[in-house]
C-alpha positions in Angstrom: 40.7 14.0 17.4 42.5 13.0 13.9 41.2 13.8 10.9 38.8 11.2 8.5 40.5 10.4 5.6 39.2 8.2 2.3 40.1 5.3 1.9 40.0 2.7 -1.7 38.6 -0.2 -1.6 40.3 -1.7 -4.2 44.2 -0.8 -3.4 43.8 0.8 -0.1 45.7 3.8 -0.5 44.9 7.2 2.1 43.5 9.9 0.4 42.8 13.1 2.1 39.4 14.2 2.3 39.9 17.6 1.3 36.3 17.7 -0.9 34.2 14.6 -1.8 36.4 11.8 -4.7 34.9 10.4 -7.3 37.2 7.9 -8.1 41.0 6.9 -6.1 43.2 8.9 -7.4 45.9 5.9 -7.8 43.8 2.9 -9.3 41.2 4.8 -11.0 38.9 2.9 -8.5 35.5 4.0 -7.8 34.2 2.5 -5.2 35.6 5.0 -2.2 34.9 5.2 1.5 35.7 6.9 5.2 37.7 5.8 7.9 37.6 8.0 11.1 38.7 8.4 14.4 36.9 5.5 16.1 38.6 5.7 19.0 39.1 10.1 19.9 34.6 9.7 18.8 33.9 6.7 21.5 35.7 8.5 24.0 34.9 11.8 24.0 31.6 12.1 22.1 29.2 9.5 23.0 28.1 12.0 25.8 27.7 15.1 23.3 25.5 12.9 21.0 22.7 11.9 24.0 22.5 15.5 24.9 21.4 15.9 21.0 17.7 15.8 19.2 17.3 11.5 18.2 18.0 11.9 14.4 20.4 10.9 12.1 22.4 14.4 12.7 23.3 13.1 15.9 26.3 11.2 14.6 27.1 14.0 12.4 31.3 13.1 13.4 30.9 9.7 11.4 28.7 11.4 8.4 31.0 12.7 5.5 30.2 16.2 5.8 33.1 18.7 6.1 30.6 22.1 7.5 27.7 21.5 9.1 26.1 24.3 8.4 25.3 23.0 4.8 23.2 20.3 6.1 20.1 20.1 4.4 17.9 18.6 7.1 14.1 18.1 7.4 14.2 15.7 11.4 15.0 12.3 9.0 16.1 9.4 11.7 15.2 9.1 14.8 12.6 7.0 13.8 10.6 3.9 15.8 11.9 0.6 17.2 9.3 -1.2 17.9 8.6 -4.4 19.5 6.3 -7.0 17.4 3.5 -8.1 19.4 0.9 -9.9 17.9 2.9 -11.2 14.5 5.6 -12.1 17.1 3.1 -14.2 19.4 1.7 -16.0 16.2 5.6 -16.9 15.0 6.6 -17.8 18.8 9.3 -15.4 18.5 10.0 -12.7 21.9 12.7 -10.1 20.1 11.6 -9.1 16.5 11.9 -4.8 16.1 10.6 -3.2 13.1 12.8 -0.3 12.5 9.6 2.0 10.7 11.4 3.8 8.7 7.7 5.2 7.5 8.2 8.3 9.6 10.4 9.6 7.8 9.4 13.2 5.8 9.1 11.1 2.8 7.6 8.1 4.6 10.6 5.7 3.4 14.1 4.9 4.6 15.8 6.9 1.6 15.0 9.9 3.4 18.6 9.2 5.2 20.0 8.9 2.2 19.0 11.8 0.4 19.5 14.2 3.5 23.1 13.4 2.9 23.4 13.0 -0.7 21.9 16.5 -1.1 23.9 18.2 2.1 27.2 16.5 -0.1 25.6 17.8 -3.8 24.8 21.1 -1.4 28.7 21.8 -0.1 30.2 20.5 -3.9 28.4 23.6 -5.4 26.2 21.0 -6.8 23.4 22.8 -8.4 21.4 21.1 -11.4 21.5 17.1 -10.5 20.1 13.8 -12.6 18.6 10.2 -10.1 17.6 7.2 -11.7 15.2 5.7 -9.7 12.0 2.9 -9.1 10.1 6.0 -7.1 11.2 5.7 -3.3 14.2 7.7 -4.1 13.0 9.6 -6.2 10.3 11.4 -4.0 13.5 11.3 -1.0 15.9 13.7 -3.3 13.2 15.4 -5.1 11.8 16.5 -1.4 15.7 17.9 -0.5 16.7 19.5 -3.6 13.7 22.1 -3.8 14.5 22.4 0.2 17.8 23.3 -1.0 17.5 24.3 -4.3 18.9 22.1 -6.7 17.3 21.6 -10.2 16.3 17.8 -10.1 16.3 15.5 -13.8 14.3 11.9 -12.4 14.6 9.0 -14.2 11.8 6.2 -13.5 11.3 3.2 -14.6 6.9 3.0 -16.7 7.0 0.7 -14.0 6.6 2.9 -11.4 2.7 4.3 -9.5 1.4 6.7 -11.4 1.0 8.2 -8.0 4.8 7.9 -6.5 5.1 9.7 -10.1 3.1 12.4 -9.4 4.5 13.1 -6.2 8.4 13.4 -7.6 6.7 15.7 -9.9 5.1 17.9 -7.4 8.3 19.0 -6.1 9.6 20.4 -9.5 11.8 17.4 -10.3 11.2 17.6 -14.2 10.4 13.6 -14.5 11.4 11.1 -17.9 10.1 8.2 -17.8 11.5 5.1 -18.7 10.0 2.0 -21.0 11.9 -1.0 -19.9 14.0 -2.0 -17.2 15.7 -0.1 -14.2 19.0 -1.3 -15.3 18.1 0.2 -18.5 16.6 3.5 -16.9 19.8 3.9 -14.9 22.4 3.7 -18.3 19.7 6.0 -19.8 19.6 9.1 -16.9 24.0 8.6 -17.3 23.5 8.8 -20.9 22.2 12.2 -19.7 23.6 13.4 -17.6 27.4 12.7 -19.4 26.0 15.2 -22.6 24.7 17.8 -19.9 27.7 17.6 -17.9 25.8 17.2 -15.0 26.5 15.4 -11.4 24.7 12.2 -11.5 23.8 10.1 -8.2 25.7 6.5 -8.4 23.5 5.3 -5.9 25.9 2.4 -4.3 29.0 4.1 -5.9 28.4 7.3 -3.9 30.4 7.6 -0.3 27.5 9.7 1.0 24.1 8.0 -0.3 26.2 5.2 1.3 27.2 6.4 4.6 23.6 7.2 5.6 22.5 4.5 5.9 25.4 3.7 8.9 22.5 5.9 10.9 20.6 2.7 10.9 22.9 0.7 12.3 23.7 3.4 15.2 20.2 4.1 16.3 19.8 0.6 16.5 21.7 -0.3 18.5 20.6 3.4 21.1 17.6 1.9 21.1 18.0 -1.7 21.4 20.2 -0.5 24.7 17.9 1.0 25.8 15.1 -1.5 25.9 17.3 -4.2 26.8 19.9 -2.7 29.2 18.8 0.9 30.7 19.8 3.7 29.5 23.3 4.5 27.6 23.8 1.2 27.0 24.4 0.0 23.3 23.1 -3.6 21.8 23.6 -4.8 18.4 20.9 -7.3 17.2 21.0 -11.1 16.6 20.1 -10.3 12.4 19.3 -6.7 10.5 16.6 -7.7 7.2 15.7 -5.9 4.8 14.4 -6.3 1.1 17.1 -5.3 -1.6 16.4 -4.0 -4.8 19.8 -2.1 -5.5 22.2 -3.6 -2.5 22.9 -0.3 -0.9 20.9 -0.3 1.8 22.0 -3.7 3.9 25.7 -2.7 3.1 25.7 0.5 4.2 23.9 -0.6 7.4 26.2 -3.0 7.9 29.2 -0.6 7.6 27.4 1.4 10.6 27.6 -2.0 13.1 31.2 -2.6 12.0 31.7 0.9 13.4 29.7 0.8 16.5 32.5 -2.9 17.2 35.5 -1.2 16.1 34.6 1.9 18.5 33.6 -0.6 21.6 30.1 -0.2 21.9 28.9 -3.4 20.6 29.8 -7.0 20.9 29.2 -8.6 17.8 28.4 -8.0 14.1 24.6 -9.0 13.6 24.1 -11.2 10.9 22.0 -10.3 7.5 19.3 -11.6 5.2 19.0 -10.5 2.1 15.2 -10.6 0.7 14.6 -10.4 -2.9 11.5 -11.1 -5.2 10.7 -14.4 -7.0 11.2 -13.1 -9.8 14.6 -11.0 -9.3 16.2 -12.2 -7.5 19.6 -12.8 -8.6 21.5 -12.4 -6.1 20.0 -15.3 -4.4 19.4 -17.8 -6.9 23.7 -17.0 -7.4 24.6 -17.7 -3.3 22.2 -20.4 -3.2 24.4 -22.0 -5.9 28.0 -20.4 -5.1 28.5 -18.4 -7.5 30.9 -15.0 -7.0 28.8 -12.7 -9.5 24.9 -12.4 -9.9 22.0 -14.7 -12.0 22.0 -11.5 -13.9 17.9 -10.8 -14.7 16.7 -9.2 -18.0 13.4 -9.1 -17.7 11.6 -9.1 -14.1 8.6 -10.2 -13.6 7.2 -8.9 -10.2 4.8 -6.5 -9.5 6.8 -5.0 -6.8 8.8 -2.5 -9.0 11.1 -1.1 -6.4 12.7 -4.7 -6.2 13.0 -4.8 -9.5 17.2 -4.8 -10.2 18.0 -7.2 -11.9 22.4 -6.3 -12.2 22.9 -5.8 -9.0 26.8 -5.3 -9.8 28.9 -4.8 -7.1 26.4 -5.0 -3.9 26.3 -9.1 -4.2 29.9 -9.9 -4.0 30.2 -7.6 -1.2 27.0 -8.7 0.4 28.3 -12.0 0.0 31.9 -11.6 2.0 29.9 -10.0 4.6 27.6 -13.4 5.0 30.2 -15.4 4.1 32.3 -13.9 7.1 29.4 -12.9 10.0 26.5 -15.0 9.0 23.1 -14.5 7.7 20.8 -15.4 4.4 20.3 -14.4 1.1 15.8 -15.9 0.2 13.4 -15.3 -2.2 9.9 -14.8 -1.3 7.0 -14.8 -4.6 4.9 -11.6 -4.6 2.0 -13.2 -3.0 3.8 -13.7 -0.2 5.1 -10.9 0.2 1.3 -9.3 -0.3 0.1 -11.8 2.5 2.7 -10.8 4.6 1.1 -7.5 4.2 -1.8 -8.1 5.0 -0.5 -10.2 8.5 1.6 -6.8 9.7 -1.5 -4.8 9.1 -3.6 -7.1 10.7 -1.7 -8.1 13.7 0.4 -5.3 14.9 -1.6 -2.2 13.1 1.6 -1.6 10.6 0.7 -0.5 7.2 3.9 -1.2 5.3 4.8 -0.8 0.9 5.3 -4.3 -0.7 9.1 -4.1 -0.6 8.6 -4.0 3.2 5.9 -7.4 3.1 8.5 -9.2 1.2 11.2 -8.4 3.9 8.5 -10.1 6.5 7.9 -12.3 4.6 11.5 -13.7 4.3 11.0 -13.8 7.7 8.5 -16.0 8.8 10.3 -17.9 6.0 14.1 -17.7 7.8 12.0 -18.6 11.5 10.0 -21.8 9.7 12.6 -23.1 8.4 14.6 -22.5 12.0 17.5 -20.5 10.4 16.8 -18.0 12.6 16.2 -19.0 16.1 13.6 -17.8 18.5 15.5 -16.2 21.2 17.6 -14.2 19.2 16.8 -10.6 18.6 15.9 -9.9 15.1 15.5 -6.1 13.5 13.0 -5.2 10.0 13.5 -2.4 8.0 9.9 -1.6 7.7 11.5 0.9 4.3 7.8 2.6 3.7 4.4 3.0 3.9 1.7 1.7 1.3 1.3 3.8 -1.1 -0.3 3.7 -3.1 -2.0 0.0 -2.0 -1.4 -2.1 -5.1 -4.4 -4.1 -5.9 -2.8 -7.3 -6.0 -3.1 -6.9 -2.8 -6.8 -6.0 -1.3 -8.5 -6.9 -5.3 -11.6 -5.7 -6.8 -14.0 -6.0 -3.6 -12.2 -4.5 -0.5 -15.3 -2.8 0.8 -18.6 -4.6 0.9 -21.8 -2.1 0.1 -25.1 -2.1 1.8 -27.5 -0.5 0.0 -30.2 1.3 2.7 -34.0 2.2 1.0 -34.9 5.1 0.1 -37.5 5.0 2.6 -35.5 4.2 5.3 -33.0 7.6 5.0 -34.2 8.8 7.7 -34.1 6.3 9.5 -31.4 4.2 11.6 -29.7 1.5 10.7 -31.1 -1.6 12.7 -27.0 -3.3 13.8 -28.6 -7.2 13.2 -28.7 -6.0 9.1 -25.6 -3.7 9.0 -23.6 -7.5 10.5 -25.6 -9.4 8.2 -25.0 -7.7 5.5 -21.1 -7.4 6.1 -20.6 -11.2 6.5 -17.6 -12.5 4.5 -17.5 -16.3 5.3 -20.2 -18.8 6.1 -23.3 -18.2 8.6 -22.5 -21.6 9.9 -19.3 -20.7 11.5 -20.3 -17.1 13.5 -19.9 -19.0 17.0 -16.3 -19.4 17.8 -15.8 -20.5 21.7 -11.8 -19.8 22.5 -10.6 -21.8 25.5 -6.9 -20.6 26.1 -5.7 -19.9 30.3 -3.3 -17.8 28.2 -4.3 -13.9 27.9 -2.0 -13.0 25.4 -2.9 -16.0 23.2 -6.6 -15.2 23.7 -6.4 -11.7 22.3 -4.1 -13.1 19.6 -6.8 -15.3 18.1 -9.5 -13.2 18.7 -7.7 -11.0 16.7 -7.8 -13.0 13.9 -10.6 -14.1 13.8 -12.0 -10.4 13.7 -9.5 -9.5 11.1 -11.2 -12.1 8.6 -14.8 -11.9 9.6 -18.2 -10.7 12.4 -17.4 -13.8 14.5 -18.8 -13.9 17.6 -15.8 -14.8 20.1 -16.4 -15.7 23.2 -13.6 -16.9 25.7 -12.6 -19.1 28.7 -9.9 -19.3 30.7 -10.1 -23.5 31.9 -11.9 -26.0 30.9 -14.5 -26.0 33.5 -15.7 -22.5 32.4 -15.5 -23.6 29.1 -17.9 -26.3 29.2 -20.2 -24.6 31.2 -20.3 -21.6 27.9 -20.8 -24.8 25.9 -24.1 -26.4 27.8 -24.9 -22.5 28.2 -24.8 -22.1 23.8 -23.2 -24.8 22.3 -20.3 -22.9 19.4 -20.2 -23.6 15.8 -16.5 -24.2 16.8 -14.0 -24.2 19.8 -10.3 -23.3 19.8 -8.4 -25.2 22.4 -5.4 -25.2 24.5 -4.0 -28.1 26.2 -2.7 -27.8 29.2 -5.3 -25.3 31.4 -5.6 -25.0 35.7 -9.1 -26.7 36.8 -9.4 -29.2 33.8 -7.2 -29.5 30.4 -8.0 -29.6 27.4 -8.0 -33.1 27.0 -10.2 -33.9 29.9 -12.3 -31.5 27.8 -12.2 -33.4 24.5 -13.3 -36.4 26.8 -15.9 -34.7 28.2 -17.8 -33.9 24.8 -17.2 -37.0 23.3 -19.7 -38.9 26.1 -22.9 -36.3 24.3 -24.2 -37.2 21.1 -24.8 -33.9 19.8 -22.0 -31.3 21.6 -19.6 -34.6 20.1 -20.5 -32.9 16.5 -18.7 -29.1 17.4 -15.3 -29.3 15.7 -12.5 -28.5 17.8 -9.2 -27.0 16.5 -6.5 -28.1 18.8 -3.6 -25.0 19.4 -1.2 -25.2 21.7 2.3 -24.8 22.9 3.1 -28.6 24.8 5.1 -31.1 22.2 2.6 -34.4 22.3 3.7 -37.2 22.9 2.4 -40.1 21.1 -0.2 -41.0 23.6 -0.6 -38.2 24.0 -1.3 -37.8 20.4 -3.2 -40.9 19.8 -5.5 -39.1 23.2 -6.8 -36.4 20.5 -6.8 -39.1 17.8 -10.7 -38.9 16.1 -11.8 -36.1 18.6 -10.2 -33.3 17.4 -10.1 -31.4 13.3 -6.5 -31.0 13.2 -3.7 -29.9 15.8 -2.0 -26.6 15.4 1.1 -25.9 17.4 1.3 -22.4 19.2 4.3 -20.2 16.7 4.3 -22.6 14.7 1.1 -21.0 12.2 -0.3 -18.4 10.6 -3.4 -15.7 10.4 -4.4 -17.6 7.3 -3.5 -21.6 8.6 -7.1 -20.9 10.5 -9.5 -19.7 8.4 -7.8 -22.2 6.2 -8.9 -25.3 8.3 -12.3 -23.3 9.1 -12.6 -23.4 5.3 -11.9 -27.3 5.4 -14.6 -28.4 7.3 -17.6 -26.4 6.3 -17.1 -28.3 2.4 
């Protein structure tokens, strides 16, 4: 194989990769990248990769480290690609996959960056370094620097949760808290490093940090190939979605997709969706206005500190060019939409994520709702980290249910009925819910939504005839009704209920996948309280409708 070389992304100069450089020796530009012998790698190394452990260093020939002896690793990478089950059903989308980066050594996708960046520092003989961070980078770098024996100075904004700062300090990092924005924090860190003559991690402008993110693309395409086509095949998704602050993640990941395409392992390059929060969306506002430079946000207004980079710099122009050339989107979501998405992920698929990932999923919901993402497209969302700490904005103050046991009964068993009544969250007028649906997956999803919001009695019927028998035996407080069922469909159920004075009072929410004609809509008129399309509602929508019926 030919030796890799450095490429200046401004003047195109090819530079010998004898050592890692910060600037192009020809034009002085500080954005350099590495290029490899892709044809030889594809021909000679695929079988070798398959025999190696499934972690990011499986693809080490495509990473900018000269000597494998310098690798600083704790098993990063090789994270699961998890198909979404209930959330996908809720959205009416069968091809949503979650790249679960919570499984890294410190719980975020920044462990990839830390592993390669700290390995490169070790190879360069760096003994003391400086990093600016909104939290996750400082945690990852601190862990890997501790392992490599490198002293680290971590500059963090005062918005970083105290629990994260304490974790950074636990690894032995010198923590410097900056009362200001993240952009100001970076400026102070750079000045400190220059004054002390220390190595400064430059984030996006660091070759190692940027190249580490390629491994996300490598793993996703190898895993998708296995899930969709079988062993030994590689497949690209149609969309890759990530919430961004500085933007290095999707830029580096996109380069990985490009390299796989150059090697002939995938037949297309995915579209990229960049998600920001409304209170700090310099890329999104500029992109939607057709601007070539970002709309700098001097005072970010968001509770999601990890996404509060007001000036993304060169990252915006790179992501803009990627999207304009290959397709994709930039979208912003509110803090509340992000927190709500965290709830949905935890309650629907049992995946607890940090607020930045909540923003990514809120962006997914919006893009699917706008039909920007089509329902037959394969989507991969970067699940960047675990919920740590849980924001007060997510759960509020009253997230537990307190039950006082009288002193006289401390030694006796607590009656289950009394405990359930103490935990009730919604009006007692709506406790018994009957689901009539012939699709087990749909019934399970509706049951899961109800269970997430209260202690309901949920009964299920697989067709209208069975459902009506259950209604006669014990009238429910609410019916969730599918229209297309065997033996007796939903229309016949409604007609039968209408003939009984008492049963006609039971509120009905129709949840159907059927596209209704005008005539069918007329048949439902006056018989149902709400009509909801399967795949086009969220968990909150059903609960909102139930609350409306009680008022």
